[in-house]
C-alpha positions in Angstrom: 105.4 97.6 98.4 105.1 94.4 100.2 108.6 93.2 100.5 112.0 94.9 100.5 114.7 93.7 98.0 118.1 95.3 97.4 116.7 96.5 94.0 114.5 99.0 95.9 117.6 100.8 97.3 119.3 100.6 93.9 116.3 102.2 92.2 116.3 105.1 94.7 120.1 105.6 94.1 119.6 105.6 90.3 117.0 108.3 90.9 119.6 110.4 92.7 118.7 109.6 96.3 121.3 108.5 98.8 120.3 105.4 100.8 122.1 105.4 104.2 120.2 102.8 106.1 117.4 100.3 105.6 115.2 99.3 108.6 112.4 96.8 108.8 109.4 98.4 110.5 105.9 97.2 111.3 102.9 99.3 110.2 102.5 100.5 113.7 106.1 101.7 113.9 105.7 103.4 110.5 102.6 105.2 111.7 104.2 106.3 115.0 107.3 107.6 113.2 105.1 109.6 110.8 103.1 111.1 113.6 106.3 112.0 115.5 107.9 113.6 112.4 104.7 115.6 111.8 104.6 116.9 115.3 108.3 117.9 115.1 107.7 119.8 111.9 104.7 121.6 113.4 106.8 122.5 116.5 109.7 123.8 114.3 107.2 125.9 112.3 105.9 127.5 115.6 109.4 128.3 116.7 110.3 129.9 113.4 107.4 132.3 113.6 
């Protein structure tokens, strides 16, 4: 998706998802957020063992 429009959030809501917030992010910010989420998941998996 190249550009956000309000229809995007509406489509998610029609599919059953709840849209709480919409933030504009650069590709770099998206990448960093994904890396950080992945690290947190791995850390939680290690704690659960």
